[in-house]
Residue, then its C-alpha position, 0 to 999 in steps of 0.5 A: x500500500x502506498x500513500x497518495x500525497x497532494x503537493x500544492x501551492x495555495x494563497x491564504x484564501x485557498x486559491x491554487x490556480x496558476x501559481x507559476x505564470x499568467x499563461x498556465x491556466x487562465x480558465x474562468x477569466x483568472x487574471x492573477x497567474x504567476x502569484x507564487x513567483x515573487x516569494x521564492x527563496x533558497x529555503x523553498x528551493x531546498x525543500x522542493x529539491x529534497x521532495x524531488x529527490x525521493x522516488x515518486x510517481x505522479x497522478x495528474x488531471x488532464x489540464x495539469x498533464x498538458x501543462x507539464x507535458x508541454x514544458x518539462x520534456x523541453x526543460x533543463x531545470x533541476x526538476x525536469x529529470x525527476x518529473x520526466x523519469x517518474x511514472x505519470x498516471x493521468x485521469x482523463x476521459x478525453x485524452x487518447x494519446x499521451x506523448x510524455x514519456x512514462x505516461x499511462x491513462x487511468x481509464x474508466x472509474x477514476x476513484x477505483x483506478x487510483x485506489x488500485x494504484x494505491x494498493x500496489x507496491x511502489x513509490x509514493x503517489x504525488x498529485x501536483x496541480x490538478x484542482x478538479x481531480x483533487x475534488x474527486x480524491x477528496x470526495x472519495x477519501x483517497x488522500x493520505x497527506x497534504x504538503x501545502x505551501x501557503x503564500x501570504x496573499x489573497x486573490x478572492x477568486x480562482x480554483x481552490x484546494x478545498x472547494x464546495x462539496x469537500x467532506x469534513x475531516x480533521x488533519x494532523x500537522x506533522x511538520x512546518x517551517x516558514x520561508x524568509x518571504x513568509x511562505x508556510x510550508x506545512x505537511x498534514x496527515x489526513x484522517x484525524x478527529x475533528x475536535x469540536x466542542x463549545x466554550x459556552x459554560x453552564x446554563x444558557x441565559x434566557x436571551x441565549x435561548x431566545x436567540x437559538x429559538x429565533x435561529x430555528x424559526 
């Protein structure tokens, strides 16, 4: 059994769309592509390098696959070699041919296909980008870990990591550090308990009881 891990950059208000550049994903009229660029520092580069140094396979949605396949095979950046060499599992109902080396389609039932990948022996499965696919993974409880880089800005609109329909669950923080530019690099384990409760103590006042009754009405 291997873990499925979401690796993503997000703004403080949860937007994950097009962090790398204006042309990356302007769908929906998104005008803020490239929002992560100005925050990059050496510490972030080191953390990214360490992540890429471990064996991994990729699980990608169609749009992210097309973005990656048009860039990484033609790049000499440090990340190019591990990404090009990794096995790529692509969730798509429209693609029939995959030009990027070591790429395979996840056909038919995507949650079942990804569940089958997790059941195999092999390196960890990393999801990069793929906002729409992540919503499917969340709905079916297939994500074991989130490696989230939280950037100190808000955008107000765009594709979000946790969108409408997200299934409630607790998360356990297993590591965190902060870059010189204020980016919080955090890892969360899925499946923790939601620790709900109330700070209200003792018998509620008549005014509070009336407030609750008004809400029910």
